[in-house]
C-alpha positions in Angstrom: -185.4 -118.8 -68.2 -188.2 -120.1 -69.5 -191.5 -119.0 -67.6 -192.9 -121.0 -65.2 -196.1 -121.8 -67.4 -194.1 -123.2 -69.9 -191.9 -125.3 -68.4 -193.9 -128.7 -67.9 -195.5 -128.7 -71.7 -193.7 -131.4 -72.9 -193.4 -133.1 -69.8 -196.5 -133.6 -68.5 -196.7 -138.0 -69.6 -193.4 -138.4 -67.3 -194.9 -136.4 -64.5 -198.3 -137.9 -63.9 -196.3 -141.2 -64.1 -193.6 -140.5 -61.8 -194.4 -137.4 -58.9 -195.4 -138.4 -55.9 -199.2 -137.5 -54.3 -199.7 -136.2 -50.8 -200.3 -138.8 -47.9 -203.8 -138.6 -46.6 -202.1 -137.8 -43.3 -202.5 -134.2 -44.6 -206.7 -134.5 -44.9 -206.8 -135.3 -41.4 -204.0 -132.3 -40.0 -206.4 -130.0 -42.1 -209.6 -131.4 -40.4 -208.2 -130.8 -37.0 -206.4 -127.8 -36.9 -208.4 -125.7 -39.7 -212.1 -127.8 -39.5 -211.7 -128.8 -43.1 -215.0 -130.7 -43.4 -217.2 -132.1 -46.6 -218.8 -129.1 -48.1 -215.8 -127.0 -48.1 -215.1 -124.6 -51.5 -211.3 -125.6 -52.1 -209.4 -123.6 -54.5 -206.7 -125.4 -55.3 -203.5 -123.1 -57.1 -201.4 -124.2 -59.8 -203.5 -127.9 -59.6 -201.6 -129.2 -62.6 -202.4 -133.4 -62.7 -205.0 -133.5 -60.3 -202.9 -135.2 -57.3 -203.9 -132.7 -54.9 -207.5 -132.0 -55.8 -207.9 -135.1 -56.0 -207.1 -135.6 -52.2 -209.7 -132.8 -51.8 -212.3 -134.2 -53.6 -212.0 -137.8 -51.6 -212.9 -135.5 -48.6 -216.2 -134.5 -49.6 -214.9 -130.8 -51.3 -215.4 -128.9 -54.0 -212.2 -128.4 -56.0 -212.0 -125.1 -58.5 -208.5 -126.6 -60.6 -206.5 -123.3 -61.5 -204.4 -124.4 -63.8 -202.0 -122.0 -66.5 -199.9 -124.4 -68.5 -202.9 -126.1 -71.0 -201.0 -129.6 -71.1 -201.1 -130.1 -67.6 -204.5 -129.1 -67.6 -205.7 -131.4 -69.3 -204.2 -134.4 -67.4 -205.7 -133.1 -64.5 -209.1 -132.9 -66.3 -208.5 -136.7 -67.2 -207.7 -137.9 -63.8 -210.6 -135.8 -62.6 -213.0 -136.7 -64.6 -215.3 -138.6 -63.0 -215.7 -136.2 -59.9 -218.8 -133.6 -60.3 -217.3 -131.4 -57.3 -214.1 -130.3 -59.6 -213.9 -127.3 -61.9 -211.2 -126.7 -64.0 -210.2 -122.9 -64.9 -207.3 -121.9 -67.3 -206.0 -119.1 -65.1 -203.1 -118.1 -62.4 -202.3 -117.7 -59.2 -202.3 -113.8 -59.6 -205.4 -113.8 -61.8 -207.3 -116.6 -60.5 -211.1 -115.4 -62.5 -212.9 -116.8 -59.4 -215.6 -114.3 -57.5 -214.3 -112.5 -54.7 -215.0 -114.4 -51.4 -216.1 -117.4 -53.0 -213.4 -120.3 -51.0 -212.7 -121.8 -48.1 -209.2 -123.0 -48.8 -206.8 -121.5 -50.7 -203.8 -124.6 -51.6 -200.6 -124.6 -54.0 -199.2 -127.9 -53.6 -195.3 -128.1 -55.2 -196.3 -124.3 -57.0 -196.1 -121.4 -54.6 -192.2 -121.1 -55.5 -193.5 -120.3 -59.2 -196.0 -117.6 -58.4 -195.4 -114.2 -58.3 -196.0 -113.6 -54.2 -197.1 -110.6 -53.5 -200.0 -110.5 -56.7 -200.8 -114.1 -55.6 -201.2 -113.1 -51.7 -203.8 -109.9 -53.0 -205.8 -112.4 -55.0 -206.0 -115.0 -52.6 -207.2 -112.5 -50.2 -209.9 -111.4 -52.2 -211.1 -115.1 -52.7 -211.0 -116.1 -49.8 -214.1 -115.9 -47.3 -213.4 -114.4 -43.9 -211.5 -116.4 -41.7 -210.7 -118.8 -44.5 -207.2 -120.5 -44.7 -203.9 -121.2 -47.1 -202.4 -124.3 -47.5 -198.9 -124.2 -48.9 -197.7 -127.9 -49.8 -194.3 -129.3 -50.9 -192.9 -133.2 -51.2 -189.4 -132.0 -50.4 -187.1 -135.4 -52.0 -184.5 -136.4 -49.0 -181.2 -135.3 -51.0 -178.5 -137.2 -48.2 -180.1 -139.9 -46.6 -179.5 -142.8 -48.6 -176.1 -143.2 -51.1 -178.9 -143.3 -53.8 -179.9 -140.1 -53.2 -176.9 -138.5 -52.4 -175.4 -140.0 -56.6 -179.0 -138.7 -58.0 -178.6 -135.6 -56.5 -175.0 -134.8 -57.8 -176.6 -136.0 -61.0 -179.3 -133.6 -60.7 -176.3 -130.9 -59.5 -174.1 -132.1 -62.9 -176.3 -131.7 -65.5 -179.5 -129.8 -64.5 -180.0 -126.7 -66.5 -180.8 -124.6 -64.4 -181.2 -126.5 -61.4 -180.5 -124.4 -58.5 -181.9 -121.4 -59.6 -185.7 -122.8 -59.4 -185.3 -125.5 -57.0 -188.5 -125.2 -54.5 -185.8 -124.9 -51.5 -184.9 -121.4 -52.4 -188.2 -120.8 -50.4 -187.8 -120.8 -47.1 -189.5 -120.0 -43.5 -188.6 -116.2 -44.0 -190.8 -115.9 -47.2 -193.7 -118.2 -46.2 -194.2 -115.8 -42.9 -193.8 -112.8 -45.1 -196.8 -114.3 -47.6 -198.5 -115.0 -44.9 -198.0 -111.6 -43.2 -198.5 -110.8 -39.5 -200.7 -114.1 -38.5 -199.0 -117.1 -37.0 -198.3 -120.0 -39.1 -198.5 -124.0 -38.7 -196.3 -126.3 -40.0 -196.4 -130.3 -40.4 -194.4 -132.9 -42.0 -195.2 -136.4 -43.3 -193.1 -139.2 -44.3 -193.9 -139.7 -47.8 -192.1 -141.9 -50.4 -191.3 -143.8 -53.8 -190.2 -147.1 -55.2 -188.8 -147.4 -58.7 -187.7 -149.7 -61.6 -185.6 -148.0 -64.0 -188.3 -146.8 -66.4 -190.1 -144.9 -63.8 -186.9 -143.2 -62.3 -186.0 -142.3 -65.7 -189.3 -140.9 -65.8 -188.9 -139.4 -62.5 -185.8 -137.7 -63.3 -187.4 -136.3 -66.8 -190.8 -135.3 -65.3 -188.3 -132.1 -63.8 -188.3 -129.1 -65.5 -184.6 -128.3 -65.0 -183.1 -131.6 -66.6 -182.3 -131.6 -70.7 -184.9 -133.0 -72.8 -184.4 -135.0 -76.0 -183.0 -132.5 -77.7 -180.6 -131.8 -75.3 -176.9 -132.3 -76.4 -176.3 -133.7 -73.0 -179.7 -135.8 -72.7 -177.9 -139.4 -73.9 -175.4 -139.0 -70.8 -177.4 -138.0 -68.4 -179.8 -141.0 -69.0 -176.5 -143.3 -69.3 -175.7 -141.8 -65.8 -179.0 -142.5 -64.4 -178.6 -146.0 -65.3 -175.4 -146.0 -63.6 -176.6 -145.2 -60.6 -179.5 -147.1 -60.4 -177.5 -150.2 -61.1 -175.0 -149.4 -58.2 -177.9 -148.8 -55.5 -181.0 -150.8 -57.0 -182.4 -153.7 -54.3 -184.3 -156.6 -55.9 -184.1 -153.8 -58.8 -186.0 -151.2 -57.1 -184.8 -147.6 -55.9 -186.6 -145.4 -53.1 -186.5 -142.0 -53.4 -188.0 -140.7 -50.3 -189.6 -137.0 -49.1 -190.4 -135.0 -46.4 -194.1 -133.8 -47.0 -193.8 -130.3 -45.2 -197.3 -128.6 -44.7 -197.9 -124.6 -43.9 -201.2 -123.6 -43.3 -202.7 -120.2 -41.7 -204.9 -117.2 -42.3 -203.3 -114.4 -44.1 -203.0 -111.5 -41.5 
């Protein structure tokens, strides 16, 4: 199995093109529950192509994007080049390179399941200011809410190289509570969705690290199956992928 930091290097273009961002409701939640406000310093851990960082930057925060994968990091730097309050760091969740007690909030979007939890917890505690917050987010694809999404899930199970081993839903409430420790955590869920023509759906599929790449013997068969699924379920030449944006927030005990 590839190391997490090596999994997305050849998938960056598809990732930028097709992955969902996060709803503005996430910021509104953190403003109400955590006191998030302009001027806060945020460490976006596993910042990738910059989607979550942009949400905080547009709220007036200073953001440190921590990303170990060079290709993903460069894509994030390109997306956020006009934001003067963004700093890009070639570093990891377990060793961010940030000074101690320098941020008000640590966030991880679609990334926590790749971390070594104990080492990341020590690092988050080190870089957080007193009474700082940790926010973990995922866009959870709904797997059974429509015939199309059921068929898409069956395709991933049939063709994914290590789909079930790395699927982020293997991280559950028990693991998340253990990470936060004894402190209470809050949760919230928001609707999110994307609408795709076939080429966009193809990019969405190929952005996933567990799908066969172009040099894999099953790559062509997988894309043929995707085309069949699309044609069976498209409405006005589009299909929809629906998500639950799941948010966990709290202060580490």
